[in-house]
DRENLUM-453901 format. One line per 4 residues: number of its first residue (from 1); their letters; for each residue x, y, z of C-alpha. Coordinates in Angstrom, 3 decimals, always signed. Example, Ala and Ser with C-alpha at 12.3 -4.5 7.8 and 13.67 -1.06 7.14 Angstrom:
! DRENLUM-453901
1> AS> +12.300,-4.500,+7.800; +13.670,-1.060,+7.140;
END
This chain:
! DRENLUM-453901
1> MLDR> -10.412,-2.215,+4.076; -14.014,-1.116,+3.525; -15.951,-4.116,+4.909; -17.021,-5.209,+8.401;
5> GVAR> -16.601,-2.468,+11.025; -15.594,+0.125,+8.439; -18.784,-0.610,+6.483; -20.822,-0.074,+9.666;
9> EMAA> -19.111,+3.279,+10.270; -19.878,+4.364,+6.692; -23.493,+3.210,+7.007; -23.895,+5.262,+10.172;
13> HGWA> -21.900,+8.367,+9.224; -21.610,+8.420,+5.410; -19.071,+7.266,+2.822; -16.630,+9.991,+3.768;
17> APFR> -16.398,+8.951,+7.428; -13.194,+6.834,+7.291; -11.174,+9.546,+5.529; -12.476,+12.775,+7.053;
21> GTAG> -9.367,+13.135,+9.186; -6.865,+12.617,+6.366; -8.537,+13.457,+3.039; -7.066,+16.960,+3.058;
25> ILRS> -3.553,+15.544,+3.323; -4.082,+12.910,+0.636; -5.776,+15.313,-1.776; -2.854,+17.725,-1.547;
29> ADIA> -0.531,+15.182,-3.179; +0.046,+15.042,-6.929; -0.360,+11.267,-6.591; -1.798,+9.417,-3.590;
33> TGNL> -1.534,+5.645,-3.380; -2.738,+3.003,-0.936; -3.489,-0.696,-0.575; -7.098,-1.810,-1.205;
37> ECPL> -7.566,-4.794,+1.130; -10.950,-6.046,-0.094; -12.916,-6.756,-3.257; -15.658,-4.303,-4.232;
41> ADRA> -18.284,-6.793,-5.372; -22.063,-7.292,-5.313; -22.420,-10.199,-7.722; -19.425,-12.446,-6.977;
45> EKVV> -19.600,-15.011,-4.175; -17.115,-15.200,-1.311; -14.560,-18.000,-1.289; -14.322,-20.263,+1.782;
49> KPFC> -11.590,-18.991,+4.142; -11.333,-17.930,+7.809; -11.279,-14.170,+7.155; -13.109,-13.102,+4.016;
53> FRAR> -14.039,-9.541,+3.027; -16.479,-8.105,+0.502; -17.269,-4.399,+0.371; -20.078,-2.841,-1.630;
57> PASA> -18.954,-1.272,-4.917; -20.688,+1.939,-3.844; -18.123,+2.240,-1.043; -15.577,+3.243,-3.700;
61> AALT> -17.036,+6.706,-3.146; -14.842,+6.811,-0.043; -11.730,+6.286,-2.150; -12.522,+9.126,-4.543;
65> YAGL> -13.484,+11.393,-1.627; -10.094,+10.622,-0.061; -8.232,+11.741,-3.174; -6.577,+8.403,-3.851;
69> DVLN> -5.240,+7.903,-7.369; -3.588,+4.464,-7.553; -4.690,+1.425,-5.519; -2.577,-1.676,-5.029;
73> VANN> -4.698,-4.823,-5.410; -1.912,-7.399,-4.977; -2.811,-8.691,-1.526; -4.304,-11.718,+0.232;
77> HTMD> -7.886,-10.337,+0.304; -8.381,-8.876,-3.189; -9.567,-12.286,-4.435; -11.842,-13.053,-1.479;
81> CGRD> -14.647,-13.222,-4.056; -12.566,-15.123,-6.596; -11.697,-14.073,-10.126; -15.155,-12.625,-10.745;
85> GLLE> -14.764,-10.470,-7.670; -11.398,-9.187,-8.862; -12.854,-8.219,-12.238; -15.844,-6.526,-10.588;
89> TLST> -13.442,-4.608,-8.344; -11.361,-3.375,-11.262; -14.479,-2.378,-13.182; -15.682,-0.411,-10.156;
93> LKGR> -12.348,+1.385,-9.808; -12.270,+2.227,-13.497; -15.789,+3.616,-13.308; -14.634,+5.948,-10.548;
97> GLRW> -11.613,+7.133,-12.499; -9.254,+5.287,-10.159; -6.198,+3.356,-11.309; -4.603,+0.265,-9.823;
101> CGGC> -1.546,-1.961,-9.908; -0.778,-5.575,-9.075; -3.791,-7.362,-10.554; -5.676,-7.599,-13.839;
105> DDEA> -7.230,-9.842,-16.513; -4.169,-12.096,-16.752; -0.670,-12.455,-15.356; +0.995,-10.210,-17.947;
109> EAEA> -1.427,-7.348,-17.270; -1.151,-7.847,-13.502; +2.620,-7.463,-13.739; +2.550,-4.436,-16.075;
113> PTIV> +3.363,-1.056,-14.502; +0.674,+1.554,-14.065; +2.275,+4.820,-15.157; +1.055,+8.226,-14.043;
117> TVRG> +2.692,+11.305,-15.565; +2.734,+14.412,-13.386; +4.714,+17.595,-14.116; +6.632,+15.762,-16.824;
121> IRVG> +7.709,+12.901,-14.511; +6.579,+9.371,-15.399; +5.872,+7.575,-12.115; +5.396,+3.821,-12.431;
125> FLGF> +3.568,+1.620,-9.899; +3.946,-2.138,-9.448; +2.185,-4.349,-6.901; +3.319,-7.737,-5.584;
129> CEFI> +1.863,-10.168,-3.046; +3.973,-12.671,-1.107; +0.969,-14.951,-0.502; -1.067,-17.190,-2.796;
133> PEGV> -4.748,-16.169,-2.345; -6.720,-18.738,-0.359; -9.304,-20.534,-2.456; -7.850,-19.408,-5.814;
137> FLRA> -5.019,-20.766,-7.954; -2.893,-18.179,-9.735; -2.959,-18.742,-13.493; -1.138,-16.894,-16.232;
141> DRPS> -4.195,-16.877,-18.502; -6.865,-15.894,-15.958; -7.581,-12.843,-13.770; -4.851,-12.859,-11.121;
145> IAFA> -2.583,-10.800,-8.917; +1.186,-10.424,-9.261; +3.103,-12.919,-7.131; +6.241,-11.842,-5.262;
149> SEEN> +8.639,-14.640,-6.111; +12.251,-13.556,-6.365; +12.295,-14.419,-10.053; +9.106,-12.472,-10.789;
153> VLRV> +10.236,-9.396,-8.876; +13.581,-9.285,-10.688; +11.999,-9.753,-14.128; +9.038,-7.410,-13.657;
157> VTAA> +10.936,-4.568,-11.970; +13.723,-4.717,-14.565; +11.200,-4.388,-17.393; +9.216,-1.608,-15.700;
161> RRQC> +12.351,+0.429,-14.945; +12.785,+1.100,-18.660; +9.313,+2.646,-18.938; +9.349,+5.343,-16.244;
165> DVLV> +11.411,+7.996,-14.495; +10.500,+6.934,-10.951; +9.423,+3.412,-9.999; +7.278,+2.614,-6.939;
169> CEFH> +6.878,-1.019,-5.842; +4.189,-2.024,-3.345; +4.652,-5.323,-1.507; +2.108,-7.242,+0.545;
173> WGVE> +4.473,-9.270,+2.685; +5.755,-10.128,+6.138; +4.234,-11.505,+9.345; +1.120,-9.998,+10.901;
177> HTQW> +1.551,-7.998,+14.133; +5.350,-8.256,+13.938; +7.245,-4.974,+14.072; +10.447,-6.237,+12.424;
181> PTER> +10.747,-7.278,+8.767; +11.562,-10.864,+7.899; +14.660,-11.917,+6.023; +12.430,-12.591,+3.011;
185> QRRL> +11.120,-9.004,+3.077; +14.688,-7.727,+3.158; +15.717,-10.073,+0.346; +12.823,-9.023,-1.896;
189> ARIA> +13.546,-5.351,-1.149; +17.143,-5.765,-2.241; +16.158,-7.554,-5.421; +13.653,-4.803,-6.277;
193> AGAG> +16.163,-2.064,-5.444; +18.857,-3.709,-7.525; +16.448,-3.993,-10.460; +15.568,-0.299,-10.333;
197> ADLI> +12.863,+0.470,-7.732; +13.113,+3.964,-6.222; +10.478,+3.560,-3.509; +9.219,+0.381,-1.829;
201> LGHH> +5.990,+0.503,+0.181; +5.109,-2.475,+2.379; +1.857,-3.609,+3.989; +0.212,-6.665,+5.591;
205> PHVL> +1.780,-6.766,+9.096; -0.914,-4.358,+10.493; +1.803,-2.489,+12.436; +4.533,-0.050,+11.524;
209> QGLE> +7.907,-1.434,+10.510; +11.053,+0.567,+9.914; +12.569,+2.551,+7.066; +15.752,+1.692,+5.227;
213> VIHS> +17.781,+3.177,+2.394; +19.348,+0.723,-0.054; +22.106,+1.896,-2.409; +22.490,-0.084,-5.634;
217> HGRR> +23.991,+0.718,-9.040; +24.266,+4.414,-8.203; +20.594,+4.694,-7.210; +19.042,+5.240,-3.790;
221> TLVI> +15.939,+3.256,-2.846; +13.767,+4.208,+0.120; +11.976,+1.280,+1.790; +9.278,+1.302,+4.447;
225> YSLG> +8.732,-2.329,+5.322; +5.213,-1.772,+6.641; +3.041,+1.318,+6.725; +0.750,-0.420,+9.241;
229> NFVF> -3.026,-0.099,+9.210; -4.899,+2.925,+7.898; -8.650,+2.567,+7.395; -9.202,-0.639,+9.344;
233> DQGL> -11.416,-1.996,+12.115; -9.265,-3.988,+14.489; -10.851,-1.978,+17.309; -7.915,-2.233,+19.680;
237> GLNR> -6.965,+0.132,+22.481; -5.420,+3.492,+21.659; -2.014,+2.392,+22.925; -1.847,-0.704,+20.740;
241> PEVA> +0.718,-0.629,+17.874; -2.018,-1.585,+15.374; -3.643,+1.870,+15.655; -0.456,+3.928,+15.209;
245> TVIL> +0.373,+4.733,+11.609; +1.916,+7.291,+9.263; +1.207,+8.878,+5.915; +4.493,+8.776,+4.015;
249> ECRL> +5.178,+11.865,+1.900; +7.842,+11.703,-0.827; +9.038,+14.420,-3.160; +10.119,+13.066,-6.515;
253> GKGG> +12.346,+14.110,-9.368; +13.408,+12.348,-12.533; +16.367,+10.967,-10.603; +14.189,+9.359,-7.935;
257> IRSA> +13.319,+10.336,-4.341; +14.500,+13.856,-3.533; +13.263,+14.048,+0.049; +10.733,+12.413,+2.346;
261> GFVP> +8.726,+12.985,+5.489; +5.612,+11.681,+7.169; +2.458,+12.616,+9.030; +1.889,+10.583,+12.221;
265> ARII> -1.695,+9.394,+12.642; -3.792,+7.326,+15.018; -6.820,+5.224,+14.065; -10.003,+5.934,+16.038;
269> DCSP> -13.306,+4.264,+15.102; -11.735,+2.901,+11.891; -10.651,+6.397,+10.851; -7.016,+7.612,+10.831;
273> RSAK> -6.559,+11.085,+12.280; -3.445,+13.230,+12.285; -1.620,+12.813,+15.608; -0.407,+16.081,+17.115;
277> GADG> +1.854,+17.043,+19.993; +3.145,+14.339,+22.297; +1.108,+11.636,+20.563; +2.573,+12.447,+17.165;
281> GAIA> +6.008,+12.692,+18.724; +5.646,+9.235,+20.264; +4.762,+7.710,+16.883; +7.732,+9.471,+15.254;
285> TRLA> +10.039,+8.224,+18.016; +8.824,+4.665,+17.578; +9.357,+4.858,+13.803; +12.899,+6.100,+14.458;
289> ELSA> +13.532,+3.152,+16.802; +12.251,+0.687,+14.203; +14.484,+2.311,+11.574; +17.720,+2.164,+13.603;
293> GGGV> +20.557,+0.957,+11.417; +18.564,+1.511,+8.236; +20.611,+4.408,+6.912; +18.030,+7.103,+7.751;
297> RITG> +17.760,+9.739,+10.456; +14.327,+10.939,+11.584; +14.248,+14.534,+12.763; +10.777,+15.654,+13.752;
301> NEIQ> +8.640,+14.398,+10.885; +11.395,+14.591,+8.281; +13.413,+11.640,+6.975; +17.037,+12.367,+6.273;
305> FR> +19.122,+9.969,+4.172; +22.609,+9.068,+5.332;
END
């Protein structure tokens, strides 16, 4: 999220400021993905809602500096400047050479997979949002985001599965500041896994939620129900769960997820920084507690599948 406190940090310390502690990690990946929780818009007007973001298009320089490749735009803030703001955001991303999933000129385009081919592996990305954007009606024939109804998820994931070797689904879902996934999150995860998703990345709750492995039709799907915050400005104390996060690292093959691990991080002055020693260990321990019963074992910073 590149508005509000993050914008002030960038104004004071440069566009790179929010990602200086993690850009090296993100750039080392063949593909780096994240959730873009704000429109990048100068011309479009904000809609009327309690919390409304609008970042300057120039702040997209931070995203390219960070090494991000694919941004999910299916969330409850992407359309804070309406349909015009969504289109301006996508134009800004395209101008920076960045790709996105979960939103576009109409419903069909919003639901189409974004496919990135690396080392001969076609990796598809889909984005879904559980929430209807405030101040905007979703319409099939107008710029929109992809909605996470059970019917949509089943249809869209099934169609995308046929177009790629590995399928990543990003979901904006759940209850803010709650460290356990809802039954609806679990239900949507199982529908997506059954339809062919290999990796499910969740966001919106602002705190970490646990990992789970779902086995369906001979495939293994890794789910993290919430990655928590990353570049964000909640400005809470260092011991608050909202400032503890991880960078999930997955190694892929044509058959799906081969192995996975993570880098613990803590957010200081809107900027995530790799957490070392006891601090990193505490974040890893908490992630293991949240993942109990999910079919994974966390050893150090590695995720082992049971």
